[in-house]
C-alpha positions in Angstrom: 6.4 -88.5 -28.9 7.2 -91.3 -26.5 7.7 -88.8 -23.6 4.2 -87.4 -23.7 2.3 -87.5 -20.4 -1.2 -88.9 -20.1 -4.0 -86.4 -19.7 -7.6 -86.7 -18.6 -8.9 -87.0 -22.1 -6.5 -89.8 -23.0 -7.3 -91.6 -19.8 -11.1 -91.4 -20.2 -10.7 -92.5 -23.8 -8.8 -95.6 -22.7 -11.3 -96.3 -19.9 -14.1 -96.1 -22.5 -12.3 -98.6 -24.7 -11.8 -101.0 -21.8 -15.5 -100.8 -20.8 -16.6 -102.1 -24.1 -18.1 -105.5 -23.3 -17.2 -107.2 -26.5 -13.8 -105.8 -27.1 -12.3 -108.2 -29.6 -8.7 -109.5 -29.5 -6.9 -107.7 -32.2 -3.5 -108.8 -33.6 -1.3 -105.8 -34.0 1.7 -106.1 -36.3 4.1 -103.2 -37.1 6.0 -103.4 -40.4 9.2 -101.4 -40.3 12.6 -101.5 -41.8 14.9 -98.7 -40.7 15.6 -97.3 -44.1 13.4 -96.4 -47.0 13.4 -98.3 -50.3 13.3 -101.8 -48.8 9.7 -102.5 -49.9 8.1 -102.0 -46.5 4.8 -100.6 -47.7 4.6 -103.1 -50.5 5.0 -105.9 -48.1 2.4 -104.4 -45.7 -0.3 -104.0 -48.4 0.3 -107.4 -50.1 0.4 -109.1 -46.7 -2.9 -107.4 -45.7 -4.6 -108.7 -48.9 -3.2 -112.2 -48.4 -4.5 -112.2 -44.9 -7.9 -111.0 -46.1 -8.1 -113.9 -48.5 -7.6 -116.2 -45.5 -10.9 -114.8 -44.1 -9.4 -112.1 -41.8 -10.8 -108.6 -41.5 -7.7 -106.5 -41.9 -7.1 -102.8 -41.2 -3.9 -101.0 -42.4 -2.8 -97.9 -40.6 -0.6 -95.8 -42.8 1.6 -94.6 -39.9 3.8 -92.4 -42.1 1.6 -89.6 -40.9 3.1 -86.8 -42.9 3.9 -88.6 -46.1 1.1 -90.9 -47.2 2.0 -94.0 -49.3 -0.6 -96.7 -49.0 -3.4 -95.0 -51.0 -0.9 -93.8 -53.7 0.5 -97.3 -54.3 -3.0 -98.6 -54.9 -4.2 -95.7 -56.9 -7.1 -95.1 -54.4 -8.9 -91.8 -54.1 -8.9 -90.3 -50.7 -11.5 -87.7 -49.7 -10.5 -87.3 -46.0 -7.5 -88.5 -43.9 -6.3 -88.7 -40.3 -5.8 -84.9 -40.3 -9.6 -84.5 -40.6 -10.2 -87.0 -37.7 -7.8 -85.2 -35.4 -9.3 -81.8 -36.3 -12.8 -83.1 -35.5 -14.1 -82.8 -39.1 -14.6 -86.6 -39.5 -14.8 -89.9 -37.6 -12.4 -92.7 -38.3 -15.0 -94.8 -39.9 -15.7 -92.0 -42.3 -12.2 -91.8 -43.7 -11.6 -95.5 -44.2 -10.9 -96.5 -47.8 -11.4 -100.0 -49.1 -8.7 -101.7 -51.1 -8.6 -105.0 -53.0 -10.0 -108.1 -51.3 -11.9 -105.9 -48.8 -8.9 -104.6 -46.8 -9.5 -101.2 -45.1 -6.9 -98.5 -44.9 -6.6 -95.5 -42.6 -5.0 -93.0 -44.9 -2.4 -90.6 -43.6 -1.8 -87.0 -44.9 0.8 -86.0 -47.5 3.1 -83.1 -47.1 1.8 -82.1 -43.6 4.7 -81.5 -41.2 2.5 -81.0 -38.2 1.2 -84.6 -38.4 4.7 -85.9 -37.7 4.8 -84.3 -34.2 1.4 -84.9 -32.6 0.5 -83.0 -29.5 -1.0 -84.8 -26.4 -4.5 -83.5 -27.2 -4.1 -85.0 -30.7 -3.1 -88.4 -29.2 -6.2 -88.2 -27.1 -8.2 -87.6 -30.3 -6.6 -90.6 -31.9 -7.5 -92.8 -29.0 -11.1 -91.5 -28.9 -11.4 -92.1 -32.6 -10.4 -95.7 -32.3 -12.5 -96.3 -29.2 -15.6 -95.1 -31.2 -14.9 -97.1 -34.3 -17.9 -99.1 -35.6 -15.8 -101.0 -38.0 -14.6 -104.3 -36.5 -11.4 -106.0 -37.6 -9.1 -108.9 -36.6 -5.7 -107.6 -37.6 -4.2 -104.2 -37.5 -1.1 -103.8 -39.8 0.9 -100.6 -39.0 3.0 -99.4 -41.9 5.6 -97.2 -40.2 7.6 -94.5 -41.7 11.2 -95.0 -42.7 14.0 -94.1 -40.3 14.1 -94.3 -36.5 12.0 -91.3 -35.5 10.0 -91.2 -32.3 6.9 -92.0 -34.3 8.4 -95.1 -35.7 9.7 -96.2 -32.3 6.3 -95.6 -30.7 4.3 -97.6 -33.2 6.9 -100.4 -33.1 7.1 -100.8 -29.4 3.3 -100.7 -29.1 2.7 -103.6 -31.4 2.6 -107.3 -30.5 4.9 -108.3 -33.4 7.6 -106.2 -35.1 8.2 -107.3 -38.7 11.6 -105.9 -39.9 11.9 -105.8 -43.7 15.6 -106.0 -44.8 17.3 -106.1 -48.2 20.7 -107.5 -49.0 22.4 -104.1 -49.0 24.9 -102.8 -46.3 22.8 -99.7 -45.6 19.6 -101.8 -45.1 21.4 -104.1 -42.7 23.0 -101.2 -40.8 19.7 -99.3 -40.5 17.7 -102.4 -39.4 20.4 -103.0 -36.7 20.1 -99.4 -35.5 16.4 -99.7 -35.3 16.5 -102.9 -33.3 19.3 -101.5 -31.1 17.1 -98.6 -30.0 13.9 -100.6 -29.6 15.7 -103.2 -27.5 17.9 -101.0 -25.3 15.5 -98.1 -24.8 12.0 -99.6 -25.2 12.3 -103.2 -24.1 11.4 -104.8 -27.5 13.4 -108.1 -27.7 11.7 -110.2 -30.4 11.9 -109.3 -34.1 10.5 -111.1 -37.1 12.7 -110.6 -40.1 11.5 -110.5 -43.8 14.3 -110.8 -46.3 13.0 -108.9 -49.3 14.0 -108.8 -52.9 16.5 -111.7 -52.6 17.7 -113.7 -55.6 17.2 -117.1 -53.9 16.2 -118.7 -50.6 19.9 -119.2 -49.9 20.6 -115.5 -50.3 17.7 -114.7 -47.9 19.2 -117.1 -45.3 22.6 -115.6 -45.8 21.2 -112.1 -45.3 19.5 -113.3 -42.1 22.8 -114.8 -41.0 24.6 -111.5 -41.5 22.1 -109.6 -39.4 22.0 -112.3 -36.7 25.8 -112.3 -36.4 25.7 -108.6 -35.6 22.7 -108.7 -33.2 24.1 -111.8 -31.4 27.3 -110.0 -30.7 26.0 -106.7 -29.5 22.3 -107.0 -28.6 20.1 -109.1 -26.3 17.4 -109.8 -28.9 15.8 -112.8 -30.6 15.5 -112.8 -34.4 13.3 -115.1 -36.5 13.4 -115.3 -40.2 9.7 -115.5 -41.2 9.8 -114.9 -44.9 12.2 -114.7 -47.9 10.5 -112.7 -50.7 12.3 -113.1 -54.1 13.3 -110.3 -56.4 10.5 -110.4 -58.9 10.0 -108.3 -62.0 6.2 -108.6 -61.7 6.4 -106.5 -58.4 7.6 -103.5 -60.4 5.1 -104.2 -63.2 2.3 -104.2 -60.6 3.6 -101.0 -59.0 3.4 -99.3 -62.4 -0.2 -100.3 -62.6 -0.8 -99.1 -59.1 -1.8 -102.5 -58.0 -0.7 -105.0 -55.4 1.3 -107.9 -56.9 -0.8 -110.5 -55.1 -3.7 -109.0 -57.0 -2.1 -108.3 -60.4 0.1 -111.5 -60.5 -1.3 -114.0 -57.9 0.9 -116.8 -59.1 4.2 -114.9 -59.3 7.0 -116.0 -56.9 6.7 -112.9 -54.7 3.0 -113.4 -54.3 3.5 -117.1 -53.3 6.0 -116.0 -50.7 3.7 -113.4 -49.2 0.8 -115.8 -49.1 3.1 -118.2 -47.1 3.9 -115.4 -44.7 0.2 -114.6 -44.3 -0.6 -118.2 -43.5 2.1 -118.1 -40.8 1.2 -114.7 -39.5 -2.5 -115.3 -38.9 -1.4 -118.1 -36.6 0.9 -116.0 -34.4 -0.7 -116.0 -31.0 -2.4 -113.0 -29.6 -1.4 -112.7 -25.9 -4.4 -113.4 -23.6 -3.8 -110.2 -21.7 -4.0 -106.5 -22.1 -1.5 -106.5 -24.9 -4.0 -108.4 -27.0 -6.4 -105.5 -27.1 -6.4 -102.5 -29.3 -6.5 -100.1 -26.3 -3.2 -101.5 -25.2 -1.7 -100.5 -28.5 -2.9 -97.0 -28.2 -2.1 -96.8 -24.5 1.5 -97.7 -25.3 1.7 -94.8 -27.8 0.9 -92.1 -25.3 2.3 -93.4 -21.9 5.8 -92.4 -20.8 8.2 -95.3 -21.2 9.4 -94.7 -17.6 5.9 -95.6 -16.3 6.2 -99.0 -18.0 9.7 -99.6 -16.8 11.1 -99.7 -20.4 14.1 -97.4 -19.9 
């Protein structure tokens, strides 16, 4: 995906976005993790709701385009998804679903292999869809797929902040390292914000971060920051069984308090006063060749 050339439709879509007089600065955060099962989607949705409670308009893009998760986790009914936008059957505003606390979600498809390998014309359609959105928002949270596919790398490198969710398991640490290695060496991403998830204590979270830091300090030229330690919490599983977010079902539980602390920090992360602070930059980064940006 990251080697797709720009075409006229993509370029005109980007120009149209840049011509919008009141283009707002949008904070774009990718939530990723390398492997599945680390709680990435759970962190994304709960963080979105905590940010919304702080007065921010939050849009969640379910970027696991072939295996939708966000709507399923919240028990939300989806009429149309991104497939219908790219096929011209619907506009982006028409497919948005509303979750708790007013968050909006762009639902992905489920079981659609073609959505994992978008063609250039479909990228153009995605840009056009975002450029024509009537819905305004302050923060875009991108819930990436598991693994290190081109799709994951593209969404991660195009975001202003990359949040890497890690658990205290060897495979989680190894996969998070592999993701950061590729993003740093091949795509120029050098700053990563780490979320230690499902840890038994603050100390365990700090030790997990130290393990990861030791490896990256030795082999990679990257900067890591521990931004949250989210405790293992039985209420997280109880909320999942109810198809609810834990910040909604159990607002006072330790995991909810940790996510609210992260949200308070995250809304204060600066948005660069340049092109990268705009949504069109995010989309432009998804379709341009990395060679053109000097990232390889």
